[in-house]
N, C-alpha and C positions, 0 to 999 in steps of 0.2 A: 285331407281327411274329413274322416266321416261325426254322421250324424242319424238321432234317429228322428224319430217322428218328428217331435215335436225342435226340436233343433238346436236342444243345452248338451249332448252327451260332451262337444266338446271343450268346454266353457272350465269343470275344476283342468284340465292340461292349461288349457289358454293361460289364468288367475295361475298356477304355475307358474307355466314360463315364464308373466310378467311378475312373479314374487324376487325368481329368481337372479332377471335382469335390472327390475333396481337394484337388489345385492350388488349384483359384482359393477352396479355403473359406478357407483364413486372411482374402483380399482378404473375403470376403460380407465375415465376421466381420467388421473393421478399421470396413466400414460403417454396419454392425447394431451392432455395440458402438458406436462415433461416436455415428453417430446418437441411440441411447438413449439413452448417459450427456447430451449436453449442448446434439444440435435446440430440445428444446422449454426450456432456461434461455436456448439462443442466442437461438430465437423474442423471450424470451422479456422476455433480455435489452439486445434488441435496439429494442422499441417503448417501453421503459424506458427508455431511454439517448435515442429519438427523445424520447418529451417530454420530457426535463429537459432538453432544449436546444430545447423549444419558447420563441417568444415568449411566449406565458403564461404558461412557467412561470417563466422569466425575470422579469421584469412584477412575477410574485407575489415571489418571494425577494424582488426590491429592496426591497416597500412597504409591510417590519418595517423595516430600518434605514429607510428612508426614513423613517419616521413616529419613528424615535429618537431621527435626526438636525432630526426636526422638534419635537422636545420640550426636544434639552438648549436649541438656539437659541433654546425658549423662555425654558426659566432663566432662562438665559444672562442672556439681553432683554429682559426683567418685570419683574425681582425684583434686591434685594440684593446677592445671594449669590456670594465674594471667588472672583477668577478668581489668583488662589491656591491655594482649594478645585475651579475647577471653572471652564474652563475657557473661551470658546465656540467654538465652533466655525471662524471668522475665526480666534483666536488662533493655533488648532489648525493650520490651513493656513500662516498663514503665518510660523511656525514652521519646518515643512516649505522653505516658499518663502527661510527667511536659511537652513537648512543646504546648500541644495541651490545656492544664493548663493557658499557656500564651500568647492564640490567637499566637503561632505561626505555624505547624504544618497543620490548612488549609492553611494558607496562603502562605506557603512555597507550598504546593505537589497545590495550583491551579493560582497563578504567572507558576512554568514552567510547565501544563497544558497549560498555557493560550498561551505559550512563545512557545512549540511546535504543536498547533493544527493550530495559525498560522503558525511558516514556514515551516508544511505541507501542509496545502493546498495552500503557493504559492509555494511550490518544488513541490506541485506536478504538480500541475495546468501543472506549462514552461517543463518541465522534459513531457509529455503530448503531446507539444501538439509539442517537437524538437524533443522528439520519434519519432511521426506521419510521420511532417517534411521531421525525413531523409529518418524512414521507406519504406514511398512513394517514394521519388527519389532521385533517383542515385545520383542527379546533389548534388543538398541536401548534400546528405551522404558524395560525395566523399570534395565537402564544407567546410563541419562541421567535418565532423565525426575524425579529427587527434587536432580538438582543445580540442572538447569538452573530448578528451582521453583520451591527455594531461594535459584539467585541475580536470578530472576524479581521476587522482596521485596525487596531492595536498597535501600534510595532512592536518583535520581537523585548527590545532593551528595553523596551517599555515599566517591563515587566517583572522588571533587574530589585525596581528601589523597592517595589510591592513583598515582595514573594522574599532576597533579605529580611526586610523587620516581622514578614509572621511566619518562614520559614525557619531562620539562623545563615550560612551557610555554607550545614554540608548540600548531602548529598538529600535533601529529599528538595533542595527548593529548587539546581538545578535542575532534578528528574522531574520536574514538573512543570516548570518552562520548558521542555522537552517536547512535555505531554498535551503543552499549551499547542505546539504546533502542527502537532502528529492526528487532532483533534476536528481541526479543523475540513486540513482535503474528502475524512472522510466524512465526514458529516452532510459537507454541501454535496459531496457527487454519489450517494449515496440517496439522499435526500429528495434528489432531482428525480433519479433513475426511476427513484420508487410513485416517483409520480407519475411517470409516464411506459407508463407497463401498460401492455395493453388490455387495456379494455377488455375485449373483447374476447380475453382466457380468461379475465378474473369475472363474468358472467358465464358466460359457460362453467368454472369453478360452482360457483356457486346454485346455477341452473341445476351440478351434478349431484349439487348439497351435499358442498367442500366448504365444512366450519373458518370459520376464520384465523383457529392454528394450520389448519392444513392448507388454502387458498398461501399460506404464507409458505409456509416450509416446499408446496410444491410446483404452485403457480409464479407469486411472485420473485423470491428469495430468487432462481432458476434464469432467473428474467434479468434479473441484477448486477449475476456472479456478472458481469464484464468491467462494469465498471464500480461494484464492489473491491476490484483489482486495482483497478487503472489510479483509486482515492486513498488504495494500499499503498500504493504505487506511490505518488505524490505524499505520502502524508507518513512513507521515511526516510521521502529527504529530503522536505522540510525542515522531518528530526535531525538530519542529518544538518542543515542550517543551526539551528537554534545550535545543536551542538555548543557556539563558536561563544554562541551568547549564553550562551547555561554557563562558559569553563571560565566565565570572564570575573564570577560569583565567588572571589579566594579566594580559585583553583590553586593549585601548586600540580597538578595528574592531567593528563589530556593533550589529544593534536591538537583542543583550541591554547591552553595553556600555551605546548610547544610555540604558536604562531606566536603568540602577542612575546611568549618572552622572547624566542627567535628573533622579535622586531626591537624588544626595548637595548637589545645585546645586538646587535646590527647580525648577525649573522641571519642571511636571506639562504645559504646554502639547505639550516635548514627550513627555514618555510618553505620554498621551495619545498624542499624532502614530506611534513605535515601538509600539503596543499594535496600534492599530490597522490599520500597513502592518503587522503578522505576522497579522491577521486575515487581512487579503485577501490574501497572500501563501499563505497557505498554503489558504484555499478556494484559489487559482490555483490552485495545485498539483496537490491533487486532480482541480480538477474534469480534469486534464490525465490524473489516472490513470485516470475516469472514459471519455475518449475512448477509451483503449488501453485499456481494458475491452470496451468493443466491440469494437474491435480481434478479442480476442485469440477472443471468445465467436465472433465470425465463422468464424477460424483454427480454432478447433477444434467449431465444429459444423458 
């Protein structure tokens, strides 16, 4: 650095450099904060996801169900237990084939899947909005948390009579009930996660001039992506649970209807079939969210 007699020759350059640094500070802050809040979780999540989808993991995951089916087959084959109490795996498969030949199996599956996806999407969106509001605002937390906590404790079947009165016995009441079930897990996890975002990251973002919107998208959301995904998984599982209650509302189709109708008709083989289908569909949808989690972690990392 050179100076003239008065020592001021370098000042314009210094000021220019300082201005450029201030202009670039938010970009550097964004990169630094995004890395600090998400890259470690992203790498860990990506590694874990790769392991989950490995062949060894899949085989281990299928081991216990395979053992249970083998024990089930052995019990029904080598003992005198009545098929009315415990049907064999073959009888359950034949019950599915019978429904498929009548064109009912695919209809029941698609109807239930449609109800779950609609209710889950609506409920998760509402839960995410409320969770963000409560997690980021102390006033909103004090205002909304007591009421939402009380509503969360209401059993699913308690909503059924009210929904029938207000919305009738058609799809609206069923989807609304599933949405109620899906909203609360997302709300709880997102609100709790946003309250516990590292305050040093938030303060650093503010110090670098990030406004509330950029602070949310660059710092806070990346920090809570794993919690959001956990909330979505819980919400999806809750949506499948609420499906059975929803299909008690004067339903004539769906896997929940298949359960209750089979109970009244004494078709235990169809009850087993419905339970297995619900388990498979629930696990498949959860695995799809896991794939989405990998994409989110890469994006925010």
